[in-house]
matplotlib code that plots the C-alpha trace (Angstrom):
import matplotlib.pyplot as plt

x = [68.8, 68.4, 65.4, 65.1, 63.5, 60.0, 59.5, 58.5, 61.7, 60.1, 60.3, 62.0, 60.1, 60.8, 60.1, 57.8, 57.0, 53.7, 53.3, 53.3, 56.4, 54.8, 56.5, 55.0, 56.5, 55.4, 56.4, 58.8, 57.7, 61.1, 63.8, 66.7, 68.4, 69.8, 66.3, 64.7, 67.3, 66.4, 62.7, 63.1, 65.3, 62.8, 60.2, 62.2, 62.6, 58.7, 58.5, 61.3, 59.5, 56.1, 54.6, 51.8, 49.6, 52.0, 53.1, 49.7, 48.7, 51.6, 51.0, 47.3, 48.0, 46.2, 49.4, 52.5, 55.7, 57.5, 54.5, 54.5, 58.3, 58.4, 55.3, 57.3, 60.2, 57.9, 55.9, 52.6, 52.5, 50.0, 47.6, 48.0, 47.2, 44.2, 42.8, 43.2, 41.4, 38.5, 38.3, 38.4, 35.6, 33.4, 34.0, 32.3, 29.5, 26.0, 25.9, 23.2, 23.2, 21.8, 19.4, 17.9, 17.2, 15.4, 13.5, 12.4, 10.3, 8.3, 8.1, 4.8, 6.2, 8.8, 9.8, 11.2, 13.6, 14.8, 15.4, 17.3, 19.4, 20.8, 22.8, 23.2, 23.9, 23.1, 25.9, 28.3, 29.1, 27.8, 28.7, 26.1, 28.6, 28.7, 24.9, 25.4, 23.6, 26.4, 26.6, 22.8, 22.8, 25.6, 23.9, 20.7, 22.3, 24.3, 21.0, 20.5, 16.8, 14.6, 14.3, 10.8, 12.0, 15.1, 12.5, 10.9, 14.2, 14.7, 11.3, 12.5, 15.7, 13.8, 11.5, 14.4, 16.2, 13.0, 13.0, 16.7, 15.9, 13.0, 15.4, 18.0, 20.6, 20.6, 20.0, 18.2, 17.0, 19.8, 17.5, 15.3, 17.9, 18.7, 17.0, 14.5, 14.5, 12.2, 9.0, 7.4, 4.1, 1.5, 0.1, -3.4, -5.4, -8.9, -12.2, -15.8, -18.3, -19.2, -15.6, -15.0, -17.9, -16.7, -13.3, -14.5, -17.1, -14.1, -11.9, -12.1, -13.8, -13.2, -10.7, -13.5, -15.1, -11.6, -11.4, -15.0, -14.2, -11.2, -13.1, -16.2, -14.4, -10.9, -9.2, -5.6, -4.6, -2.8, -5.8, -8.3, -6.3, -6.0, -9.8, -11.8, -15.3, -15.9, -14.5, -17.4, -20.8, -23.3, -26.1, -24.2, -21.6, -18.9, -15.4, -12.9, -9.5, -6.1, -3.6, 0.3, 1.7, 0.6, -1.6, -4.4, -4.6, -6.3, -9.8, -13.4, -14.7, -18.1, -18.6, -20.2, -20.5, -23.7, -22.9, -19.6, -21.5, -23.6, -23.0, -20.6, -23.3, -24.1, -20.3, -19.7, -22.9, -21.9, -18.2, -17.2, -16.4, -12.6, -12.2, -10.2, -12.4, -9.8, -7.5, -3.8, -3.1, -4.5, -1.1, -0.5, 1.5, -1.3, -3.9, -2.3, -1.8, -5.5, -6.5, -4.5, -6.2, -9.6, -8.6, -7.6, -10.9, -13.0, -11.0, -9.9, -6.5, -4.4, -4.1, -2.7, -4.5, -3.5, -5.2, -8.7, -8.0, -7.8, -11.1, -12.8, -11.5, -12.3, -15.9, -16.5, -15.3, -17.4, -20.4, -19.7, -18.5, -16.7, -12.9, -12.4, -14.5, -12.6, -9.4, -10.8, -11.8, -8.4, -6.6, -5.0, -4.1, -6.7, -4.0, -2.6, -2.5, -2.2, -5.9, -5.7, -2.3, -3.5, -7.1, -7.4, -9.0, -11.9, -12.6, -15.8, -14.8, -17.6, -20.1, -22.9, -21.2, -22.0, -25.8, -26.6, -24.0, -25.3, -28.8, -28.4, -25.4, -26.9, -29.1, -26.0, -24.1, -26.3]
y = [72.6, 70.1, 68.8, 69.9, 68.5, 69.6, 71.6, 68.5, 66.9, 63.7, 63.8, 65.8, 68.4, 69.0, 71.6, 71.1, 73.6, 73.5, 74.4, 78.1, 77.9, 78.2, 76.6, 74.3, 72.4, 68.9, 66.0, 63.5, 61.0, 59.9, 60.8, 59.7, 62.7, 60.4, 59.1, 62.5, 64.0, 61.3, 61.9, 65.7, 65.4, 63.1, 65.7, 68.4, 66.0, 65.7, 69.4, 69.2, 66.2, 68.0, 65.1, 67.4, 64.4, 63.1, 66.5, 67.8, 64.8, 65.4, 69.1, 68.6, 66.1, 63.3, 61.1, 61.4, 62.0, 58.9, 56.8, 58.1, 57.6, 54.0, 53.2, 54.4, 52.1, 49.0, 50.0, 50.6, 54.4, 54.5, 52.3, 54.5, 57.5, 55.9, 54.9, 58.6, 59.8, 57.4, 58.6, 62.2, 61.6, 59.7, 62.5, 65.0, 62.7, 62.7, 60.8, 58.1, 57.9, 61.5, 60.9, 57.8, 60.0, 62.6, 59.8, 58.2, 61.3, 60.7, 56.8, 55.2, 51.9, 52.4, 48.9, 49.8, 52.2, 49.5, 47.2, 49.8, 50.5, 47.1, 48.1, 51.8, 52.0, 55.1, 57.4, 56.0, 57.8, 55.8, 57.4, 57.2, 55.5, 52.5, 51.9, 49.7, 46.7, 44.3, 45.8, 45.5, 42.0, 40.9, 42.5, 40.7, 37.4, 37.8, 38.4, 35.7, 35.2, 33.1, 34.1, 35.5, 37.8, 38.9, 40.0, 42.3, 43.9, 44.3, 46.1, 48.5, 49.2, 49.7, 52.3, 54.2, 54.1, 55.3, 58.4, 59.0, 58.9, 61.4, 63.9, 63.2, 61.8, 58.5, 58.4, 55.0, 52.5, 49.8, 47.6, 46.9, 44.8, 42.8, 39.3, 38.6, 35.4, 32.5, 32.8, 30.0, 28.6, 31.1, 30.0, 28.9, 28.4, 29.3, 28.3, 27.6, 30.0, 27.6, 27.2, 31.0, 31.6, 29.0, 30.6, 34.1, 33.2, 31.8, 34.9, 37.1, 40.5, 43.0, 41.2, 39.1, 42.2, 42.9, 39.4, 39.7, 42.7, 41.1, 38.0, 40.1, 42.7, 41.4, 43.9, 43.4, 43.6, 46.9, 48.6, 47.2, 48.3, 51.9, 52.3, 55.1, 55.3, 57.8, 55.3, 53.0, 53.8, 51.7, 52.2, 51.1, 48.8, 50.8, 51.2, 53.9, 52.2, 53.9, 51.4, 51.7, 49.1, 50.9, 53.8, 51.2, 50.1, 53.5, 52.7, 52.3, 48.8, 47.2, 44.3, 41.8, 39.0, 39.6, 37.3, 39.2, 42.4, 41.0, 42.8, 45.5, 48.3, 47.8, 47.8, 51.1, 53.0, 54.9, 55.6, 59.2, 59.8, 60.2, 57.2, 54.2, 51.2, 48.8, 49.4, 49.8, 46.8, 44.6, 44.0, 41.6, 39.3, 38.9, 38.8, 36.1, 33.9, 34.3, 33.5, 30.3, 29.2, 29.9, 27.7, 24.9, 25.3, 25.3, 22.1, 23.7, 24.0, 26.6, 29.8, 33.3, 36.7, 37.2, 34.2, 35.9, 37.7, 34.3, 33.3, 36.4, 36.3, 32.8, 32.9, 36.3, 34.8, 31.6, 33.8, 35.6, 38.9, 40.5, 40.1, 43.9, 44.4, 41.7, 43.5, 46.8, 45.2, 43.7, 46.9, 45.5, 47.7, 47.6, 46.1, 43.6, 40.0, 38.7, 37.8, 35.6, 34.0, 33.3, 32.7, 31.7, 28.4, 30.1, 32.6, 31.8, 31.3, 33.0, 35.5, 32.8, 31.4, 34.5, 34.4, 31.1, 31.9, 35.5, 34.4, 32.6, 34.3, 36.8, 34.1, 31.9, 34.9, 35.4]
z = [-33.6, -31.0, -28.8, -25.3, -22.1, -21.3, -18.1, -16.1, -17.1, -18.4, -22.1, -24.8, -26.9, -30.7, -33.2, -36.1, -38.8, -40.9, -44.7, -43.9, -41.7, -38.4, -35.5, -33.0, -30.1, -29.6, -27.5, -28.8, -26.4, -25.1, -22.4, -24.6, -26.3, -29.0, -29.8, -29.5, -32.0, -34.5, -34.3, -34.6, -37.7, -39.3, -38.4, -40.3, -43.2, -43.3, -44.4, -46.8, -48.4, -48.1, -46.2, -44.9, -44.0, -41.4, -40.2, -39.8, -37.8, -35.4, -35.1, -34.4, -31.7, -33.4, -33.2, -31.1, -33.0, -31.6, -32.5, -36.2, -36.4, -35.3, -37.4, -40.3, -39.4, -39.2, -42.3, -40.7, -40.8, -43.6, -41.7, -38.6, -40.6, -42.4, -39.0, -37.7, -40.9, -40.2, -36.5, -37.8, -40.3, -37.7, -35.3, -37.8, -38.5, -36.8, -33.5, -33.5, -29.7, -29.5, -32.3, -30.8, -27.7, -30.2, -31.8, -28.6, -27.9, -31.0, -31.2, -30.2, -28.7, -25.9, -26.7, -30.0, -28.1, -25.9, -28.9, -30.9, -27.8, -27.9, -31.0, -30.1, -26.3, -24.5, -23.7, -26.3, -29.5, -32.6, -35.9, -38.6, -40.9, -38.6, -39.1, -42.1, -43.6, -42.7, -39.0, -38.6, -40.0, -37.6, -34.7, -35.3, -35.9, -32.5, -30.4, -27.9, -28.7, -31.0, -34.7, -34.4, -31.7, -33.8, -36.4, -33.9, -33.3, -37.0, -37.2, -34.5, -36.2, -39.5, -37.8, -36.6, -39.9, -41.7, -39.2, -40.2, -43.9, -43.4, -41.9, -44.6, -42.2, -44.3, -48.0, -47.7, -45.2, -44.8, -42.6, -45.7, -47.2, -44.1, -44.5, -41.9, -39.8, -40.0, -38.0, -36.0, -37.1, -35.4, -32.1, -32.5, -29.2, -29.5, -27.8, -28.6, -27.3, -24.5, -23.5, -23.7, -21.3, -19.0, -18.7, -18.3, -15.6, -13.6, -13.8, -10.6, -10.6, -12.3, -14.5, -16.1, -17.7, -19.3, -20.7, -21.8, -23.9, -25.4, -26.5, -27.4, -29.5, -30.3, -28.1, -26.9, -23.3, -23.5, -25.0, -22.5, -19.5, -20.8, -21.2, -19.4, -18.8, -21.6, -24.1, -23.9, -25.2, -23.4, -26.1, -29.2, -27.5, -29.3, -27.6, -28.5, -28.2, -28.0, -29.2, -29.3, -31.6, -35.1, -35.9, -36.9, -33.2, -32.4, -33.6, -32.7, -32.2, -31.3, -28.9, -31.3, -28.9, -26.9, -24.1, -23.5, -22.9, -20.1, -16.8, -18.3, -18.4, -14.7, -13.9, -15.9, -15.4, -12.2, -13.0, -13.6, -17.4, -16.7, -14.4, -15.5, -16.0, -14.4, -11.4, -12.0, -9.7, -12.4, -14.1, -17.0, -14.9, -12.3, -14.8, -16.8, -13.7, -12.9, -16.4, -16.5, -13.3, -14.7, -17.7, -15.5, -13.5, -16.7, -18.0, -21.2, -22.9, -21.3, -23.3, -22.9, -22.7, -26.4, -27.4, -26.9, -30.2, -32.0, -30.4, -31.3, -35.0, -35.7, -34.3, -36.1, -39.5, -38.9, -38.3, -41.8, -40.4, -43.3, -43.2, -43.5, -40.5, -38.5, -39.5, -38.2, -34.9, -34.5, -35.4, -38.6, -41.6, -44.3, -46.6, -44.1, -45.1, -41.7, -41.4, -44.4, -43.4, -39.8, -40.1, -43.9, -43.0, -41.3, -44.3, -46.3, -49.8, -51.6, -50.9, -50.9, -47.8, -45.8, -46.1, -44.0, -41.5, -40.8, -40.5, -37.1, -35.9, -33.4, -31.9, -31.3, -29.6, -26.8]

ax = plt.figure().add_subplot(projection="3d")
ax.plot(x, y, z, "-o")
ax.set_aspect("equal")
plt.show()
């Protein structure tokens, strides 16, 4: 039995038989008849030696016969077959690329999806076995951003991993055992009431009402710009907030700073119930530029829009508002320790500290 040229005349074909004796024609990867004869003879010996692993890889087309033959000669055939087994196993595993797309339809923060996609690119197969603690740790370490930002990516990957565990695709969350990165000391820019009023008064209409709600109730920018008229109760000063970061960000808050409420009822009174309170042209970028200009005009330290939450929290705690109430206003979990970690210096130490503070609090807020 000898090899013969394929129909295209480019390479020789050879005959290979499986364990059941079935014959298969496979390319020998060469135009040299002498070389082709050696490879086919070796292929016949595979069956004699019952080397079904190599033989089945050739018959299945997972490896070319000539590649396997020369890998045997240089001692690397075992490594080649091991690599093929890994590829075969990965091909049968769940593809995380597809699963990220499914997860994205239910995740509350679109930013999480973007962050997960830095490790699991869209359109490229990513076997679940590659989503390991070592791979996740290496990915986070290689990100070209500051350590606190790497922690945000870690949170996104952990949320995705939890989703995989719930669906029994992973037995456990590998991100939990990946060490986090060092956080910077929290930014702490806050104003007195007089400084806050001076800044808000210099912000253009209608943005100054948005910032008044932020400093008056502890709202975040994303929640404020998503408000509709029906979300605000003009009688009780209560605001129904639809947050996005966590489930605690969807909440009911009250504007506790009376001065920040001034003018808002008149602004909202004649808007239809479904009307957005603020125009879509009031983007964060434009608003931040206007806010910084107002800080300069007021002669105070330049802050960001997010810093209004610091001003609100510190003033509320100084007035004796219970910490759990401040947590609810800010949209923190009841069990969160962030309030204590960030604003601990302004927390009253005993119940007795609350009484004298509360007595004159409302008078100072107007």
